C-alpha positions in Angstrom: -3.1 112.7 -2.6 -0.3 110.7 -2.6 0.0 108.9 1.1 -3.8 108.5 1.1 -3.9 106.3 -2.4 -2.5 103.4 -0.5 -5.1 103.6 2.1 -8.5 101.4 2.2 -10.7 104.6 1.9 -14.8 105.1 1.7 -15.9 108.4 0.3 -19.0 109.5 2.1 -21.3 112.0 2.0 -23.5 113.6 5.1 -25.6 116.5 3.9 -23.5 118.5 1.6 -20.1 117.3 3.2 -18.1 114.6 1.5 -15.3 113.2 3.5 -12.6 110.5 2.8 -12.5 107.6 5.6 -10.4 104.6 6.1 -12.9 101.3 5.4 -10.9 99.3 8.8 -9.6 102.6 10.9 -11.7 105.3 12.9 -15.0 106.2 11.1 -17.2 109.1 12.7 -20.5 107.8 14.3 -23.4 109.4 15.1 -21.7 111.6 17.8 -20.4 114.4 14.7 -23.7 115.4 13.4 -25.2 115.4 16.9 -22.0 118.1 18.0 -22.5 119.9 15.1 -26.2 120.2 15.3 -25.8 120.6 18.7 -24.4 124.2 18.4 -26.0 127.2 18.7 -26.0 129.1 15.4 -23.1 130.8 14.6 -23.3 134.0 11.7 -19.1 134.4 12.2 -16.2 133.7 14.2 -13.6 131.4 15.3 -13.9 127.9 16.0 -11.7 124.9 17.2 -12.0 121.5 17.0 -9.9 119.7 19.4 -9.3 115.6 18.0 -11.0 116.5 15.1 -10.2 112.9 13.4 -10.8 113.1 9.6 -12.3 116.7 9.8 -16.0 116.0 10.0 -17.1 118.2 12.9 -15.4 121.3 11.7 -16.6 120.5 8.2 -20.2 120.4 9.4 -19.5 123.8 11.0 -17.7 125.2 8.3 -20.4 124.1 5.8 -23.4 125.5 8.0 -22.1 129.0 9.0 -20.4 130.6 5.9 -18.6 133.3 8.1 -17.1 130.8 10.8 -13.5 129.8 10.0 -12.2 126.5 11.6 -8.7 125.4 13.6 -8.8 121.7 13.5 -6.4 119.9 15.8 -5.5 116.0 15.4 -2.5 114.1 16.9 -2.8 111.6 15.2 -0.7 111.7 11.3 -2.9 109.5 9.4 -6.2 111.3 10.1 -4.7 114.4 9.7 -3.8 113.8 6.7 -7.2 112.6 5.7 -8.5 115.8 7.2 -6.5 118.0 4.9 -7.4 116.0 1.9 -11.5 116.4 3.2 -10.8 120.2 3.6 -9.4 120.2 -0.2 -12.8 118.2 -1.0 -15.2 120.5 0.0 -13.4 123.6 -1.1 -13.2 125.3 2.4 -9.3 126.2 2.0 -9.9 129.7 2.5 -11.7 129.3 6.0 -10.7 125.6 7.5 -7.3 124.6 8.5 -5.6 121.6 10.6 -2.7 121.0 12.7 -1.2 117.6 13.4 -0.1 118.1 17.2 -0.9 117.7 20.5 -3.1 120.3 21.9 -1.3 120.1 25.3 1.9 121.0 23.9 0.4 123.9 22.0 -0.5 125.6 25.3 2.9 125.3 26.1 4.6 127.8 23.9 8.1 127.6 25.8 8.5 123.8 25.1 6.2 123.1 22.0 7.4 122.0 19.0 4.5 123.3 17.3 3.7 126.6 16.2 2.1 128.5 19.0 -2.1 128.9 18.9 -2.6 132.0 21.3 -4.6 131.7 24.4 -8.3 133.7 24.0 -8.1 133.3 20.3 -11.5 131.2 19.6 -15.5 131.9 20.2 -16.1 127.9 20.3 -14.3 125.2 21.0 -16.2 121.8 20.1 -14.9 118.2 20.5 -15.7 114.5 20.5 -13.3 112.9 23.3 -12.3 109.6 24.2 -15.1 108.8 26.3 -13.4 106.1 28.5 -10.8 106.0 31.0 -7.5 103.8 31.1 -8.1 100.5 33.3 -12.1 100.6 31.9 -13.3 98.7 28.9 -10.3 96.6 26.6 -8.5 99.0 24.7 -9.2 98.4 20.8 -5.6 96.6 19.0 -6.1 99.3 16.4 -4.4 102.3 17.5 -6.6 104.6 15.8 -9.7 103.3 17.1 -8.0 103.3 20.5 -6.8 106.8 20.8 -10.5 107.7 19.8 -12.1 105.8 22.4 -9.7 105.8 25.1 -7.9 108.6 27.6 -4.7 107.6 25.7 -3.6 111.1 24.8 -6.7 112.9 26.0 -8.2 113.0 29.2 -11.1 114.7 30.4 -8.7 117.3 32.8 -6.5 117.9 29.5 -9.6 118.9 27.4 -11.2 121.4 29.7 -7.9 122.9 30.3 -7.1 123.4 26.6 -10.5 124.4 26.2 -10.6 127.2 28.8 -7.0 128.6 27.6 -8.4 128.8 23.9 -11.4 130.2 24.5 -12.3 134.5 24.3 -13.9 135.4 27.5 -17.3 134.5 27.7 -16.7 131.7 24.8 -18.6 128.9 24.5 -17.4 125.0 24.6 -19.2 122.1 23.3 -18.9 118.3 23.8 -20.1 115.0 24.2 -19.6 112.3 26.7 -20.9 109.0 28.2 -23.6 109.8 31.0 -21.4 107.9 33.3 -18.7 110.7 33.4 -21.5 113.4 33.9 -20.8 114.2 37.7 -17.2 114.3 37.0 -17.7 116.2 33.7 -19.3 119.4 35.6 -16.4 119.2 38.3 -13.8 119.2 35.7 -15.8 122.2 33.7 -16.3 123.9 36.9 -12.6 123.7 38.3 -11.5 125.3 34.7 -13.8 128.3 35.2 -16.1 126.7 32.2 -19.7 126.8 33.5 -22.2 124.1 32.1 -25.5 126.0 30.7 -27.0 123.6 28.9 -27.2 119.8 28.6 -29.2 117.1 26.6 -29.2 113.6 26.9 -28.9 111.4 23.8 -31.0 107.8 23.9 -30.9 105.2 21.1 -34.9 105.2 21.7 -37.9 106.0 24.3 -37.3 102.5 26.0 -33.5 102.8 26.2 -31.3 104.4 28.8 -29.1 107.5 27.6 -26.0 106.7 25.9 -24.4 110.4 25.4 -25.0 113.7 26.7 -24.1 117.1 24.8 -23.1 119.9 26.8 -22.4 123.5 26.1 -20.6 125.8 28.5 -19.3 129.6 28.9 -16.0 130.7 29.9 -16.3 132.6 33.1 -20.4 132.2 32.8 -23.0 132.7 34.8 -24.7 129.8 37.0 -27.9 129.3 35.1 -28.6 125.9 33.5 -31.0 124.2 30.8 -31.7 120.9 30.6 -33.1 120.3 27.2 -35.5 117.2 26.3 -34.2 114.0 25.5 -32.7 113.5 21.9 -33.7 109.7 20.3 -32.0 108.5 17.5 -34.2 105.7 16.5 -38.2 105.3 16.9 -39.5 101.8 18.5 -39.7 100.4 14.8 -36.0 100.8 14.4 -36.4 104.1 11.6 -34.7 107.1 12.5 -36.7 110.2 14.1 -37.3 113.6 12.8 -34.7 114.7 15.0 -32.4 112.2 13.1 -33.2 113.0 10.1 -32.8 116.5 10.2 -29.2 115.9 10.9 -28.2 113.0 8.5 -31.0 113.1 5.6 -30.4 110.5 3.9 -27.0 109.2 5.4 -27.0 106.1 7.7 -24.4 106.2 10.4 -23.4 104.0 13.2 -24.7 105.0 16.8 -21.9 103.9 19.2 
């Protein structure tokens, strides 16, 4: 952990996953456990996490599904370094690996500087991508946060293209995004051959507008769709709902 020793880190725990994070850099929020909890049960297979950050979603999945192998993709070097340390910290080096790469380059082996990850290789792909288009909202002056929140390195079109290429036939793509882009996401997914089959809107509480949505898609799937009941993070008194407690246990996270 030579390079990480100089960082200002916290050691956090969610369920049975321990994770190092920067105090002032990008930190995962409730998006991560929401997405990992939305993934249908997997007893084996290969998963890819696009834009993995410090590795939290992939680690949650690996801990939950003991026969699952996970490949993390992270473009930012320091977050990639954190993901490597978090893999070791959780003792899952035999099933979780990380690659410091732009996933777009991995889909272009003839020009890529990265090891090629073959198409049609994964049973599921997950992603908590940047929600905001360039030109909408202020870009955070902290580079890690800016890349995580705005489409500086990964657009919705990039994401859907990468997910389709990485997935096997009938493989499943799970992601979380902002509700203002729901229709745009549906169009982008179907244009790429990813059929939306299940969605759930996430609200702060019962009186609030949706702030996120979760989506499950099937590569070249049939046009069927289920809209699940809303997910409420908080009760009216500000405490966590039972659904949230089931995801977090005793951990308390930011919701945005």
